[in-house]
N, C-alpha and C positions, 0 to 999 in steps of 0.2 A: 515543922521552923514555921516560925512566924514571918509573914508578908516583909519584915524590920530585918528580921535578920536573914534573908533572901536577899535584899538593896544590899546591905553592911555587904553580905561576903561578895555580891557583885562590884561594888565601889571597891574594894580591896584586893579584888581581883586584876582593877584596873593599873595600867602600869603608870608610873610616878608622874610622867609629865601628864596625862591625862585628869588627874585627880586637881590643880584648879583649874576646870571646866566644868567638874560637879560642883564645887563650893561657889561658882559663880552664877549656876544653875540654880544652887538652892537660894543663893539671894536673890538671885530673879524673883525666885515663886516665893519669898517672901513680902517682899516689895509690889508685887502685884498683889498678893493679899490687905494688904497696908491700904492701895491705893483702890481697890474694891471696896472695902469697909468706910473708908472716907466716902466712896460713890455712894453707899447705901445711907450713909449719915446726908448724906446731899439731899436724895431722894425723901431723906422724913423728912425734912423740911418744907418741902414743898407745899403741902397739904396746908399744912399752922401755915404759911403766907397765905392761901386760900382761905384760908379761915377766918384770918386780919384781914381780908382785902369784905371780904361777904360782911364782917361787922360794922364796916365805915366808921364815918366819921362826921356824922349830921351835923354838931356844933357849927352853931354860926355861919352857917352854910346861906343865909338870905344878905351879910355883906360881902363886898368887893376880900375886903381883907378874911375875911370864913372862906370861902372858895379857894383861896390862896393858900389857905394854912389848909385844907382838904385836898388839895394840890399835890403838896408838899408831905401828906400824908401817902396818899398812894402813891408818892414818886418814893417815898424810903420804903414802903415795901416789895417794892421790885428787888429781883437776884437775876444778876447779872452774873456770867458763866461765860469762862472762857475755856472750852473744853483742848486739851493736849491732841498731837495727830494718833497717836497712841488709843487714845479714850475710842475716841469719832471712827479709829479701825473696826475697833473692838465692835463698837455699838451696832457698827455696817456689816460684820460680815457674820458676826455671834450675835445670839437672843439673851445676853446672860446682861448683868446689870448695868453698864454701862451701854447695853439698848433699851433698856428701860429709864435710863436718865434721857437718853436721846427722845425718848419718847415722853416722857415727862416735860421736857422743854416745848415739845416743837405741840402739847396740846392744853397747856399752861400759859396766859397770855401775864401772869405775874412773872416769871423766867423769861430775860432775853439770853439770846446766846451771839457772845462776838466773836469774832475772829480776824483775825488778820491777812493781808496777798501772803508775806510767808508761810503761815498756817496753813492755805487753802494750798501756795504751790507744791507744799511739803506731800500734803495729802496726794494730790496731784500722781507727785514721783511715787509714792506707796501705793498706790490704788494700779497703778502702768503695771507693776512688779506680776510677775506669771501669778506666783501666791496669789496674791490678794483679788488679779483680774478673772482667774477660774473660780476662786469665789464666786465672785460679784455675776458670776454668769449664772450659778444655780439660781438667782433671784433676778434674771432676766433683766439686771440692770448694769451701765458700762461706768468706767470711769467718771466720765463727759455730766451723764446724767447726775451722779451723786455731787459733784462740783456744781452741778448748776443748783439742786436740790438743799448741799451746806452753804451756797453764796446767800439765795433768798432770804432767809430769817435772822442770817447774822446783819450785825452791823462790820465793817470793817474798821480797822485800827489802824492806826499809821504803826509803822515797827520803828521801835529806836529801841537802839542798843545799846547795852548795860556800859555804865565803864566799870573797868576793871581798877580794885582798893587795891 
């Protein structure tokens, strides 16, 4: 019997009221796969940005107008990112794609991490839960240390509530 058949039998054996939970979990896994694919695409962009920056734009650097143009070119090559709390949490607690993304951001000066006080507060709340706190302990780090690290490279943005339509 294949693993798919075994899984289907287990799902069929569940009480009808539990099937919604299975459907929600499958939807969660699908969304997670899409997010990870998006993170992989984002990681693929980082080397291209570095290459563009390395090539530079030497035209007109002798004049002040040329210097301004060169600064604008550099400004355009910077990638600005705001990471969702779940992505940051995954990056901190496991070593998958979110971790590689955070490491790429940390190592690449062309990528700037932005955050907000609300996101840091949410991260603090999540990191103090028993599961994440236990996982952090395996890495010999506390929630307070993580927040200090996450606040350092970030530029805090002012939280602006979005109006409902």
